[in-house]
C-alpha angles and dihedrals in degrees: 000000000000120000128191098200127202119217108239100173131022117170111163114243091001118057145356120185132172138176123220124189133193110226097316140004115282096022099088118337128174125192111195124195134191115190131185121196126178111234105167143349105317094348131108138182114234119198133177128185140168128208116200123198138165140083094285096055096091090057092057099038096113093047092046093050093047108032101030092049091048091051091050092049093048092049092047092050092049091048091049092051092049094046093048091050091062 
């Protein structure tokens, strides 16, 4: 699926959130969030999440659980490697 997301929140060094829709609202929507939270001197907690909604979501549940999770894990690992190399 191709999404053309709209940014709905952008707070530097805190949060980035966007909403992507397939064809029309309520069919297959995905709201993605990146959050950054300071936890100690020079350390942060990075979180990303995606909330899917719409009438087509049940038909893609297996793919979303498997492929979307794998993509998140791969991105998080690459980001960790890059951040720790700094």
